[in-house]
Residue, then its C-alpha position, 0 to 999 in steps of 0.5 A: x286762515x284763507x286769503x281773500x281778495x281784501x287781505x291780498x290787496x291790503x298785503x300788496x299795499x302794505x308790502x309796497x309801502x315797505x312795512x315788514x312782514x310782522x307789521x303787516x301780519x299785525x295790521x291784517x290780523x289773524x295771520x302770522x308773519x310767515x303766512x305774510x312772507x309766503x303769500x308775498x313770495x307766491x305773489x312775487x312781491x319780494x323782488x319788487x319791494x323797495x326798502x326805506x333804508x336802501x342807501x344806508x344798506x349799500x353803505x353798510x355793504x360796501x363797508x363790510x366788503x372793505x373790512x372783509x377784503x382787509x381781513x382776507x389780505x391779513x389772513x393771506x399774509x399770515x399764511x404766506x409768512x408760514x410758507x416762507x419759513x422753511x425751517x420745519x423741524x424734523x418729525x418726532x413720531x409719537x404714540x397717543x400715550x406720548x403726546x403732551x400739550x406741546x406736541x403736534x397731534x397731526x395723525x399720520x397713517x390709519x389708526x388700524x395700522x401698526x405704523x400709525x403715529x402722530x407727528x410729534x413736532x412742537x405745536x404752535x401756541x394755541x394750536x394742536x399742530x406744528x407749522x407744517x400741519x397748520x397749513x393743512x388744517x387751516x387753509x384760507x377761504x378764498x374764491x375760485x381766483x385763489x385756487x391757483x395760489x392754493x395749488x401752489x401752496x398744496x404742492x409745496x406742502x406735499x413736497x415738504x411732507x415727502x422730504x420731512 
């Protein structure tokens, strides 16, 4: 399929009206949706398109951002609540054969070493790890701004591991 001047003009017209690539491909005929997208990209049309529902998209975007911010705050508070608790039980080193559903399965050491073992503390419900190792395994996602907070948490965890 080759693009001729007539098809390019029709593409520009339909793209400018806000038609989808599938609709344009169907109207022009003999071309695929991907061909329309590729040609629009090469013509730099993608940046110029104005969507029909732009205002509703902005509303959805702001609502989604609000929801994400609430979820992040919720995760952070749960994460901080684990840090505030300082009553980590002592390690109960176990070999693989000794592990059960309620044991922390955090590996300590390298499997090739004779000193290799699993944490063995009581694991939290629905998780494979104890409170301390859960902090390692499930760190909250964040932006670069949160890196200072993560450093504080990481230092705290390192101290706990060394003393535990």
